[in-house]
OpenMM code with the backbone's topology and positions (N, CA, C; nanometers):
from openmm import Vec3, app, unit

residues = "MET SER ALA PHE ARG LEU GLY ARG MET GLN VAL ARG ARG SER GLY TYR GLY ALA MET GLN LEU ALA GLY PRO PHE VAL CYS GLY PRO PRO ALA ASP ARG ALA ALA ALA ILE ALA VAL LEU ARG ALA ALA ALA ALA ALA GLY VAL ASN HIS ILE ASP THR ALA GLN TYR TYR GLY PRO ASP VAL VAL ASN ASP LEU ILE ARG ASP ALA LEU TYR PRO TYR PRO ALA GLU LEU ALA ILE VAL SER LYS VAL GLY VAL ARG ARG ASP ASP THR GLY ALA VAL LEU PRO PHE ASP ASP PRO ASP GLN LEU ARG ALA GLY ILE GLU GLY ASN LEU ARG SER LEU PRO VAL GLY ARG LEU ALA ALA VAL ASN LEU ARG MET PRO CYS ASP GLY ARG VAL ALA ALA ARG PHE ALA ASP HIS LEU ALA ALA MET VAL ALA ALA ARG ASP ALA GLY LEU ARG ALA GLY GLY GLY LEU".split()
positions = [
    Vec3(-3.1467, 3.3691, -0.4588),
    Vec3(-3.0425, 3.3062, -0.5342),
    Vec3(-3.1440, 3.2764, -0.6781),
    Vec3(-3.0887, 3.2434, -0.7298),
    Vec3(-3.1736, 3.2468, -0.8456),
    Vec3(-3.1799, 3.0513, -0.8571),
    Vec3(-3.1984, 3.0064, -0.9104),
    Vec3(-3.2302, 2.7853, -0.9530),
    Vec3(-3.2644, 2.8014, -1.0845),
    Vec3(-3.2866, 2.6844, -1.1307),
    Vec3(-3.2713, 2.6265, -1.2116),
    Vec3(-3.3181, 2.4569, -1.2477),
    Vec3(-3.4087, 2.4188, -1.3063),
    Vec3(-3.4192, 2.2919, -1.2806),
    Vec3(-3.3370, 2.1938, -1.3143),
    Vec3(-3.3201, 2.1279, -1.3031),
    Vec3(-3.1977, 1.9654, -1.2572),
    Vec3(-3.3079, 1.8995, -1.2847),
    Vec3(-3.3293, 1.8094, -1.4222),
    Vec3(-3.4261, 1.7112, -1.4160),
    Vec3(-3.5327, 1.7288, -1.3370),
    Vec3(-3.5706, 1.6888, -1.2804),
    Vec3(-3.7120, 1.7043, -1.1751),
    Vec3(-3.6704, 1.8060, -1.0606),
    Vec3(-3.5715, 1.8349, -1.0110),
    Vec3(-3.5295, 1.8820, -0.8901),
    Vec3(-3.5419, 2.0852, -0.9452),
    Vec3(-3.5253, 2.1300, -0.8405),
    Vec3(-3.5263, 2.2834, -0.8526),
    Vec3(-3.4176, 2.2841, -0.8367),
    Vec3(-3.2590, 2.3430, -0.8485),
    Vec3(-3.1551, 2.3328, -0.7750),
    Vec3(-3.1168, 2.5294, -0.8164),
    Vec3(-3.0143, 2.5704, -0.6901),
    Vec3(-2.9421, 2.6774, -0.6757),
    Vec3(-2.8278, 2.7003, -0.8393),
    Vec3(-2.8453, 2.8297, -0.8477),
    Vec3(-2.6689, 2.7971, -0.9202),
    Vec3(-2.5805, 2.7886, -0.9184),
    Vec3(-2.6031, 2.7944, -0.7627),
    Vec3(-2.4164, 2.7976, -0.6417),
    Vec3(-2.4366, 2.6940, -0.6035),
    Vec3(-2.3380, 2.5740, -0.6846),
    Vec3(-2.3493, 2.4334, -0.6114),
    Vec3(-2.2712, 2.4716, -0.5130),
    Vec3(-2.1880, 2.3306, -0.4387),
    Vec3(-2.1255, 2.2879, -0.4418),
    Vec3(-1.9978, 2.2160, -0.5049),
    Vec3(-1.8972, 2.2148, -0.5867),
    Vec3(-1.8446, 2.1023, -0.6350),
    Vec3(-1.7129, 2.0966, -0.5651),
    Vec3(-1.6803, 1.9176, -0.5168),
    Vec3(-1.6376, 1.9022, -0.4102),
    Vec3(-1.5352, 1.8331, -0.4275),
    Vec3(-1.4574, 1.8336, -0.5503),
    Vec3(-1.3490, 1.7463, -0.6270),
    Vec3(-1.2134, 1.7748, -0.5242),
    Vec3(-1.2308, 1.9455, -0.4229),
    Vec3(-1.1175, 1.9810, -0.3595),
    Vec3(-1.1379, 1.8713, -0.2484),
    Vec3(-1.1850, 1.7987, -0.1893),
    Vec3(-1.2003, 1.7464, -0.0206),
    Vec3(-1.1120, 1.6310, -0.0974),
    Vec3(-1.0730, 1.5734, -0.1356),
    Vec3(-0.9547, 1.4715, -0.1547),
    Vec3(-0.8630, 1.5225, -0.1445),
    Vec3(-0.7695, 1.4513, -0.0810),
    Vec3(-0.6514, 1.4339, -0.0651),
    Vec3(-0.5229, 1.5149, -0.1814),
    Vec3(-0.4093, 1.5443, -0.2105),
    Vec3(-0.3484, 1.6503, -0.3110),
    Vec3(-0.3316, 1.5472, -0.3825),
    Vec3(-0.3750, 1.6375, -0.5779),
    Vec3(-0.4099, 1.5887, -0.5996),
    Vec3(-0.5270, 1.4764, -0.6648),
    Vec3(-0.6499, 1.5415, -0.6013),
    Vec3(-0.7405, 1.4768, -0.5492),
    Vec3(-0.7138, 1.3269, -0.5843),
    Vec3(-0.6395, 1.2907, -0.5017),
    Vec3(-0.6037, 1.1134, -0.4808),
    Vec3(-0.5932, 1.1065, -0.3665),
    Vec3(-0.6745, 0.9894, -0.2466),
    Vec3(-0.6454, 1.0076, -0.1678),
    Vec3(-0.7172, 1.0994, -0.0507),
    Vec3(-0.7024, 1.0019, 0.0629),
    Vec3(-0.7873, 1.1215, 0.1886),
    Vec3(-0.7886, 1.2669, 0.1933),
    Vec3(-0.8519, 1.3771, 0.2637),
    Vec3(-0.7762, 1.4701, 0.2786),
    Vec3(-0.7237, 1.5140, 0.3761),
    Vec3(-0.6224, 1.5799, 0.4715),
    Vec3(-0.5494, 1.5727, 0.5203),
    Vec3(-0.6251, 1.6282, 0.6793),
    Vec3(-0.7734, 1.6591, 0.6177),
    Vec3(-0.7574, 1.6852, 0.7741),
    Vec3(-0.9862, 1.6190, 0.7393),
    Vec3(-1.0308, 1.5403, 0.7767),
    Vec3(-1.1111, 1.4489, 0.7685),
    Vec3(-1.2619, 1.5086, 0.8115),
    Vec3(-1.2914, 1.5325, 0.8994),
    Vec3(-1.3160, 1.6430, 0.9659),
    Vec3(-1.3417, 1.7463, 0.9611),
    Vec3(-1.2143, 1.8278, 0.8811),
    Vec3(-1.2619, 1.9513, 0.8065),
    Vec3(-1.3955, 1.9243, 0.7057),
    Vec3(-1.3461, 1.8151, 0.6321),
    Vec3(-1.3933, 1.8411, 0.4899),
    Vec3(-1.5716, 1.7994, 0.5731),
    Vec3(-1.5662, 1.7088, 0.6342),
    Vec3(-1.7189, 1.6799, 0.6439),
    Vec3(-1.7901, 1.8566, 0.7164),
    Vec3(-1.7414, 1.8665, 0.7710),
    Vec3(-1.7580, 2.0501, 0.8423),
    Vec3(-1.7915, 2.0894, 0.7003),
    Vec3(-1.7262, 2.1693, 0.6418),
    Vec3(-1.7280, 2.2143, 0.4816),
    Vec3(-1.8438, 2.1530, 0.4313),
    Vec3(-1.8591, 2.0327, 0.4267),
    Vec3(-1.9780, 1.9479, 0.3049),
    Vec3(-2.1169, 2.0020, 0.4720),
    Vec3(-2.0896, 1.9918, 0.5259),
    Vec3(-2.2540, 2.0312, 0.6660),
    Vec3(-2.2685, 2.1490, 0.6188),
    Vec3(-2.1271, 2.2583, 0.6114),
    Vec3(-2.1861, 2.3883, 0.5916),
    Vec3(-2.2546, 2.4803, 0.4898),
    Vec3(-2.1989, 2.3890, 0.3843),
    Vec3(-2.2587, 2.4419, 0.2933),
    Vec3(-2.4466, 2.3802, 0.2364),
    Vec3(-2.3731, 2.3107, 0.3097),
    Vec3(-2.5879, 2.2062, 0.3459),
    Vec3(-2.6549, 2.3229, 0.4013),
    Vec3(-2.5630, 2.3432, 0.5047),
    Vec3(-2.6920, 2.5034, 0.6422),
    Vec3(-2.7195, 2.6161, 0.5267),
    Vec3(-2.5924, 2.6503, 0.4496),
    Vec3(-2.6027, 2.7504, 0.3544),
    Vec3(-2.7070, 2.7460, 0.2698),
    Vec3(-2.7920, 2.6800, 0.2438),
    Vec3(-2.9077, 2.6764, 0.1482),
    Vec3(-2.8571, 2.6096, 0.0295),
    Vec3(-2.7282, 2.5518, 0.0575),
    Vec3(-2.6270, 2.5209, -0.0782),
    Vec3(-2.6949, 2.3476, -0.1282),
    Vec3(-2.7623, 2.3353, -0.2255),
    Vec3(-2.8453, 2.2026, -0.2584),
    Vec3(-2.8136, 2.1253, -0.3898),
    Vec3(-2.7089, 2.1544, -0.4288),
    Vec3(-2.6526, 2.0420, -0.5471),
    Vec3(-2.5236, 2.0077, -0.5501),
    Vec3(-2.4635, 1.8978, -0.5480),
    Vec3(-2.3087, 1.8896, -0.5136),
    Vec3(-2.3038, 1.8027, -0.5965),
    Vec3(-2.1126, 1.8712, -0.6868),
    Vec3(-2.1154, 1.7642, -0.7730),
    Vec3(-1.9618, 1.7058, -0.7088),
    Vec3(-1.9311, 1.5536, -0.7579),
    Vec3(-1.8498, 1.5020, -0.7196),
    Vec3(-1.8505, 1.3593, -0.8527),
    Vec3(-1.7622, 1.2983, -0.7915),
    Vec3(-1.7045, 1.1844, -0.8665),
    Vec3(-1.6470, 1.0223, -0.7896),
    Vec3(-1.7286, 0.9298, -0.8410),
    Vec3(-1.7096, 0.8134, -0.7796),
    Vec3(-1.5009, 0.8100, -0.7800),
    Vec3(-1.4139, 0.8861, -0.8790),
    Vec3(-1.3177, 0.8500, -0.9114),
    Vec3(-1.2796, 0.9840, -0.8554),
    Vec3(-1.2956, 1.1026, -0.7430),
    Vec3(-1.2287, 1.1699, -0.6719),
    Vec3(-1.1391, 1.0894, -0.5252),
    Vec3(-1.0102, 0.9880, -0.5599),
    Vec3(-1.0302, 0.9437, -0.4171),
    Vec3(-0.9698, 0.8699, -0.4729),
    Vec3(-1.0170, 0.7196, -0.5109),
    Vec3(-1.1001, 0.7191, -0.5633),
    Vec3(-1.2018, 0.6766, -0.4492),
    Vec3(-1.3710, 0.7745, -0.4505),
    Vec3(-1.4256, 0.6883, -0.3082),
    Vec3(-1.4114, 0.7765, -0.2540),
    Vec3(-1.3363, 0.8703, -0.2581),
    Vec3(-1.2668, 0.9423, -0.1269),
    Vec3(-1.4679, 1.0800, -0.0825),
    Vec3(-1.4178, 1.1327, -0.2111),
    Vec3(-1.5039, 1.2478, -0.1560),
    Vec3(-1.6766, 1.1520, -0.1847),
    Vec3(-1.6823, 1.0641, -0.2168),
    Vec3(-1.8373, 0.9973, -0.2338),
    Vec3(-1.8658, 1.0133, -0.0768),
    Vec3(-1.7077, 0.8771, 0.0033),
    Vec3(-1.7857, 0.8563, 0.1274),
    Vec3(-1.7430, 0.9746, 0.2127),
    Vec3(-1.6984, 1.1254, 0.2068),
    Vec3(-1.7146, 1.2124, 0.2553),
    Vec3(-1.8537, 1.2452, 0.2729),
    Vec3(-1.9331, 1.2907, 0.1739),
    Vec3(-2.0953, 1.3540, 0.1007),
    Vec3(-2.1393, 1.2588, 0.2005),
    Vec3(-2.1160, 1.1050, 0.1556),
    Vec3(-2.1977, 1.0090, 0.2551),
    Vec3(-2.2342, 1.0485, 0.4318),
    Vec3(-2.0908, 0.9839, 0.4432),
    Vec3(-2.0656, 1.0394, 0.6294),
    Vec3(-2.0859, 1.1948, 0.6618),
    Vec3(-2.1067, 1.2623, 0.5530),
    Vec3(-2.1565, 1.4011, 0.6178),
    Vec3(-2.2781, 1.4443, 0.5977),
    Vec3(-2.3716, 1.4059, 0.5089),
    Vec3(-2.5026, 1.4486, 0.4262),
    Vec3(-2.6358, 1.3261, 0.4476),
    Vec3(-2.6060, 1.1837, 0.5356),
    Vec3(-2.6794, 1.0554, 0.4584),
    Vec3(-2.7926, 1.0721, 0.6500),
    Vec3(-2.8720, 1.0803, 0.6099),
    Vec3(-2.9928, 1.0429, 0.4929),
    Vec3(-2.9850, 1.1878, 0.4495),
    Vec3(-2.9283, 1.1849, 0.2957),
    Vec3(-3.0072, 1.3303, 0.2329),
    Vec3(-3.1196, 1.3816, 0.2342),
    Vec3(-3.1413, 1.5491, 0.2197),
    Vec3(-3.1767, 1.5948, 0.2084),
    Vec3(-3.3326, 1.5883, 0.1218),
    Vec3(-3.4079, 1.5593, 0.0699),
    Vec3(-3.5299, 1.5327, 0.0033),
    Vec3(-3.4567, 1.6290, -0.1458),
    Vec3(-3.4306, 1.7266, -0.0970),
    Vec3(-3.4245, 1.8485, -0.1584),
    Vec3(-3.2272, 1.8587, -0.2491),
    Vec3(-3.1368, 1.7873, -0.2376),
    Vec3(-3.0540, 1.7643, -0.2136),
    Vec3(-3.0231, 1.6946, -0.3526),
    Vec3(-2.9324, 1.8038, -0.4909),
    Vec3(-2.8701, 1.6841, -0.5976),
    Vec3(-2.7672, 1.6717, -0.6090),
    Vec3(-2.7355, 1.5383, -0.6471),
    Vec3(-2.6252, 1.4882, -0.6305),
    Vec3(-2.5829, 1.4702, -0.7477),
    Vec3(-2.4655, 1.5443, -0.8367),
    Vec3(-2.4732, 1.4849, -1.0164),
    Vec3(-2.3343, 1.4238, -1.0036),
    Vec3(-2.3280, 1.3592, -1.0271),
    Vec3(-2.1351, 1.2716, -1.0446),
    Vec3(-2.0994, 1.2871, -1.2514),
    Vec3(-2.0002, 1.2674, -1.2169),
    Vec3(-1.9069, 1.2216, -1.3977),
    Vec3(-1.8756, 1.0572, -1.3594),
    Vec3(-1.8574, 0.9996, -1.5290),
    Vec3(-1.8056, 0.9188, -1.5614),
    Vec3(-1.7105, 0.9184, -1.6698),
    Vec3(-1.6585, 0.8602, -1.7368),
    Vec3(-1.5611, 0.8012, -1.7938),
    Vec3(-1.4084, 0.8251, -1.8254),
    Vec3(-1.3936, 0.8180, -1.6902),
    Vec3(-1.2607, 0.8141, -1.6347),
    Vec3(-1.2252, 0.7146, -1.4759),
    Vec3(-1.1147, 0.6867, -1.4897),
    Vec3(-1.1091, 0.6210, -1.3345),
    Vec3(-0.9544, 0.6115, -1.2865),
    Vec3(-0.8996, 0.6298, -1.1978),
    Vec3(-0.7766, 0.6112, -1.1223),
    Vec3(-0.6965, 0.5075, -1.1201),
    Vec3(-0.5894, 0.4591, -1.1582),
    Vec3(-0.4953, 0.3337, -1.1602),
    Vec3(-0.4249, 0.3879, -0.9935),
    Vec3(-0.3994, 0.2170, -0.9705),
    Vec3(-0.3140, 0.2630, -0.8505),
    Vec3(-0.2324, 0.3228, -0.8226),
    Vec3(-0.1490, 0.3993, -0.8874),
    Vec3(-0.0827, 0.5552, -0.8263),
    Vec3(-0.1380, 0.6552, -0.8737),
    Vec3(-0.2623, 0.6564, -0.8823),
    Vec3(-0.3372, 0.7957, -0.9064),
    Vec3(-0.3749, 0.8386, -1.0275),
    Vec3(-0.2918, 0.7883, -1.0925),
    Vec3(-0.2910, 0.8141, -1.2751),
    Vec3(-0.4050, 0.8664, -1.3445),
    Vec3(-0.5130, 0.9573, -1.4509),
    Vec3(-0.6377, 0.9216, -1.4908),
    Vec3(-0.7104, 0.8723, -1.6164),
    Vec3(-0.7324, 0.7902, -1.6090),
    Vec3(-0.7424, 0.6893, -1.7362),
    Vec3(-0.8842, 0.6612, -1.7943),
    Vec3(-0.9156, 0.6647, -1.9506),
    Vec3(-0.9923, 0.6368, -2.0297),
    Vec3(-1.1388, 0.5193, -1.9288),
    Vec3(-1.2044, 0.5323, -1.9027),
    Vec3(-1.2898, 0.4274, -1.8401),
    Vec3(-1.3851, 0.4648, -1.9050),
    Vec3(-1.4575, 0.4969, -2.0455),
    Vec3(-1.5642, 0.5107, -2.1511),
    Vec3(-1.5965, 0.4406, -2.1896),
    Vec3(-1.5659, 0.2715, -2.2214),
    Vec3(-1.6505, 0.1355, -2.3484),
    Vec3(-1.8432, 0.2029, -2.2386),
    Vec3(-1.8606, 0.1312, -2.2941),
    Vec3(-2.0722, 0.1318, -2.2789),
    Vec3(-2.0982, 0.0958, -2.0988),
    Vec3(-1.9944, -0.0070, -2.1200),
    Vec3(-2.0215, -0.0687, -2.0078),
    Vec3(-1.9663, -0.0285, -1.8649),
    Vec3(-1.8331, 0.0294, -1.9027),
    Vec3(-1.7508, 0.1115, -1.7927),
    Vec3(-1.8236, 0.2449, -1.7677),
    Vec3(-1.8807, 0.2872, -1.8634),
    Vec3(-1.9860, 0.4113, -1.7922),
    Vec3(-2.1111, 0.3275, -1.7169),
    Vec3(-2.1857, 0.2422, -1.7323),
    Vec3(-2.2311, 0.1837, -1.6786),
    Vec3(-2.2051, 0.1170, -1.5406),
    Vec3(-2.1003, 0.0803, -1.5562),
    Vec3(-2.0166, 0.0651, -1.3959),
    Vec3(-1.9590, 0.1452, -1.3114),
    Vec3(-1.9415, 0.3046, -1.4216),
    Vec3(-1.8693, 0.4030, -1.2873),
    Vec3(-2.0363, 0.4873, -1.2047),
    Vec3(-2.1647, 0.4751, -1.2981),
    Vec3(-2.2495, 0.5147, -1.2174),
    Vec3(-2.3524, 0.4465, -1.1575),
    Vec3(-2.2838, 0.2838, -1.1651),
    Vec3(-2.3826, 0.1635, -1.0377),
    Vec3(-2.2293, 0.1816, -0.9565),
    Vec3(-2.0815, 0.2152, -0.9639),
    Vec3(-2.0385, 0.2798, -0.8526),
    Vec3(-2.0411, 0.4309, -0.7968),
    Vec3(-2.0877, 0.5368, -0.8366),
    Vec3(-2.1548, 0.6325, -0.7592),
    Vec3(-2.2287, 0.6478, -0.7233),
    Vec3(-2.3796, 0.4994, -0.7333),
    Vec3(-2.4913, 0.4734, -0.6653),
    Vec3(-2.4489, 0.4190, -0.5345),
    Vec3(-2.3395, 0.3298, -0.5750),
    Vec3(-2.3349, 0.2471, -0.4315),
    Vec3(-2.2370, 0.2989, -0.3322),
    Vec3(-2.1652, 0.4203, -0.3519),
    Vec3(-2.0934, 0.4448, -0.2469),
    Vec3(-2.1500, 0.5890, -0.1992),
    Vec3(-2.2252, 0.6630, -0.3095),
    Vec3(-2.3174, 0.7352, -0.2035),
    Vec3(-2.4012, 0.7193, -0.0960),
    Vec3(-2.4874, 0.6370, -0.0668),
    Vec3(-2.5159, 0.5598, -0.1460),
    Vec3(-2.7289, 0.5720, -0.1657),
    Vec3(-2.7399, 0.5909, -0.3065),
    Vec3(-2.8528, 0.6769, -0.3382),
    Vec3(-2.9209, 0.5905, -0.4458),
    Vec3(-3.0419, 0.5712, -0.4930),
    Vec3(-3.1170, 0.4220, -0.5588),
    Vec3(-3.0378, 0.5614, -0.7405),
    Vec3(-3.1118, 0.6738, -0.7616),
    Vec3(-3.1169, 0.7783, -0.8916),
    Vec3(-2.9566, 0.9248, -0.8167),
    Vec3(-2.8936, 0.9185, -0.9146),
    Vec3(-2.8263, 1.0589, -0.9038),
    Vec3(-2.9274, 1.1767, -1.0119),
    Vec3(-2.8951, 1.2588, -0.9297),
    Vec3(-2.9986, 1.4044, -1.0786),
    Vec3(-2.9598, 1.4031, -1.1779),
    Vec3(-2.8155, 1.4039, -1.1589),
    Vec3(-2.7317, 1.3778, -1.2909),
    Vec3(-2.6028, 1.3298, -1.3487),
    Vec3(-2.5558, 1.3079, -1.4284),
    Vec3(-2.4742, 1.2180, -1.4621),
    Vec3(-2.3420, 1.2995, -1.5574),
    Vec3(-2.2719, 1.3870, -1.5923),
    Vec3(-2.2129, 1.3962, -1.6313),
    Vec3(-2.0413, 1.3700, -1.6973),
    Vec3(-2.1015, 1.3430, -1.8566),
    Vec3(-2.0411, 1.2547, -1.9246),
    Vec3(-1.8843, 1.3221, -1.9553),
    Vec3(-1.7079, 1.2767, -1.9115),
    Vec3(-1.6114, 1.3269, -1.8820),
    Vec3(-1.5652, 1.2981, -2.0784),
    Vec3(-1.5808, 1.3918, -2.1374),
    Vec3(-1.5193, 1.3068, -2.2425),
    Vec3(-1.3282, 1.3005, -2.2743),
    Vec3(-1.3017, 1.2449, -2.3878),
    Vec3(-1.1641, 1.1711, -2.3703),
    Vec3(-1.1193, 1.2965, -2.4490),
    Vec3(-0.9903, 1.3408, -2.4447),
    Vec3(-0.9478, 1.4387, -2.5001),
    Vec3(-0.8340, 1.4120, -2.6233),
    Vec3(-0.8398, 1.3221, -2.6759),
    Vec3(-0.7095, 1.2334, -2.7490),
    Vec3(-0.8044, 1.1809, -2.9137),
    Vec3(-0.8960, 1.2726, -2.9086),
    Vec3(-0.9135, 1.2411, -3.1018),
    Vec3(-1.0477, 1.0948, -3.1132),
    Vec3(-1.0351, 0.9798, -2.9859),
    Vec3(-1.1416, 0.9232, -2.9738),
    Vec3(-1.3111, 0.9704, -2.9775),
    Vec3(-1.3995, 1.1008, -2.9815),
    Vec3(-1.5061, 1.1450, -2.9493),
    Vec3(-1.5945, 1.1193, -3.0572),
    Vec3(-1.5214, 1.1441, -3.1347),
    Vec3(-1.6116, 1.1851, -3.2833),
    Vec3(-1.6290, 0.9939, -3.2867),
    Vec3(-1.5821, 0.9406, -3.2831),
    Vec3(-1.5683, 0.7898, -3.3263),
    Vec3(-1.6018, 0.6696, -3.2271),
    Vec3(-1.6960, 0.7683, -3.1110),
    Vec3(-1.7156, 0.6962, -3.0051),
    Vec3(-1.8399, 0.7488, -2.9354),
    Vec3(-1.8445, 0.8537, -2.9924),
    Vec3(-1.9380, 0.9717, -2.9059),
    Vec3(-2.1364, 0.9042, -2.9502),
    Vec3(-2.1907, 0.8155, -3.0113),
    Vec3(-2.2420, 0.7352, -3.0509),
    Vec3(-2.2857, 0.6158, -2.9345),
    Vec3(-2.2006, 0.5184, -2.9250),
    Vec3(-2.1921, 0.4814, -2.8313),
    Vec3(-2.1781, 0.5357, -2.6747),
    Vec3(-2.1352, 0.6255, -2.6018),
    Vec3(-2.1396, 0.7316, -2.5223),
    Vec3(-2.2843, 0.7010, -2.5401),
    Vec3(-2.3255, 0.7766, -2.5934),
    Vec3(-2.4458, 0.8326, -2.5780),
    Vec3(-2.5524, 0.7082, -2.5480),
    Vec3(-2.5423, 0.6118, -2.6490),
    Vec3(-2.6759, 0.5083, -2.5878),
    Vec3(-2.6246, 0.4162, -2.4106),
    Vec3(-2.4590, 0.4714, -2.4146),
    Vec3(-2.4659, 0.4070, -2.2521),
    Vec3(-2.5802, 0.5232, -2.1393),
    Vec3(-2.5285, 0.6585, -2.2056),
    Vec3(-2.6088, 0.7152, -2.1201),
    Vec3(-2.8020, 0.7178, -2.0962),
    Vec3(-2.8207, 0.6724, -2.2255),
    Vec3(-2.9423, 0.7127, -2.2143),
    Vec3(-2.9619, 0.5890, -2.2047),
    Vec3(-2.9478, 0.4398, -2.2349),
    Vec3(-2.9847, 0.3584, -2.1429),
    Vec3(-2.9596, 0.3544, -1.9431),
    Vec3(-2.9176, 0.4308, -1.9553),
    Vec3(-2.8914, 0.4424, -1.7578),
    Vec3(-3.0032, 0.5285, -1.6845),
    Vec3(-3.0237, 0.6312, -1.8172),
    Vec3(-3.1192, 0.6835, -1.7542),
    Vec3(-3.3347, 0.6129, -1.7699),
    Vec3(-3.3151, 0.5648, -1.9105),
    Vec3(-3.3452, 0.4451, -1.9097),
    Vec3(-3.4110, 0.3895, -1.8052),
    Vec3(-3.3080, 0.3608, -1.7175),
    Vec3(-3.2549, 0.2546, -1.6151),
    Vec3(-3.3531, 0.2747, -1.4672),
    Vec3(-3.3507, 0.4695, -1.4823),
    Vec3(-3.3018, 0.5161, -1.4113),
    Vec3(-3.2029, 0.5415, -1.3181),
    Vec3(-3.1301, 0.5207, -1.3236),
    Vec3(-3.0480, 0.5606, -1.2585),
    Vec3(-3.0152, 0.6990, -1.2424),
    Vec3(-2.9963, 0.7342, -1.3955),
    Vec3(-2.9932, 0.8816, -1.3621),
    Vec3(-3.0915, 0.9638, -1.3963),
    Vec3(-3.1303, 1.0286, -1.3553),
    Vec3(-3.1935, 1.1711, -1.4215),
    Vec3(-3.1503, 1.2366, -1.5439),
    Vec3(-3.0819, 1.3646, -1.5083),
    Vec3(-3.0588, 1.4380, -1.5850),
    Vec3(-2.8802, 1.4037, -1.6710),
    Vec3(-2.9140, 1.5062, -1.7238),
    Vec3(-2.7051, 1.4492, -1.7979),
    Vec3(-2.6701, 1.5517, -1.8337),
    Vec3(-2.5112, 1.5320, -1.8870),
    Vec3(-2.4106, 1.6046, -1.9500),
    Vec3(-2.2884, 1.5914, -2.0225),
    Vec3(-2.2497, 1.7035, -2.0734),
    Vec3(-2.1316, 1.6333, -2.1437),
    Vec3(-2.0115, 1.7280, -2.0850),
] * unit.nanometer
topology = app.Topology()
chain = topology.addChain("A")
for resn in residues:
    res = topology.addResidue(resn, chain)
    for name in ("N", "CA", "C"):
        topology.addAtom(name, app.Element.getBySymbol(name[0]), res)
């Protein structure tokens, strides 16, 4: 299986997107928690060395499953997350993309996983016409998180 560089790590091209481990509509716990944990362990055993997640999956549900299934993490496991939105009490996805909110989203992922640094953090961009007006602020927040050692790579 081919590999590519992600920050300081070599990862295989095929990773595991953990979003569907949460309940319906990516909200709440899975119907079968033991099965969700087994899926994560099977992926790692099969050689998957990067997992895509987000604190707002569940919210917190998917990160908790990853932690419970795989922590302490193998040194070669790259955990990639996303920021830029949050869920409210009804499960609706709402913008959470002010610079301080982006930082809070990264810190929420670090806390719930728990890791000291994420291999990469992707910025989920809004589809509401605000991208151009706020991109410099978003980019500055992501650079500050990198400079603080909270993330290695980044993406959009």
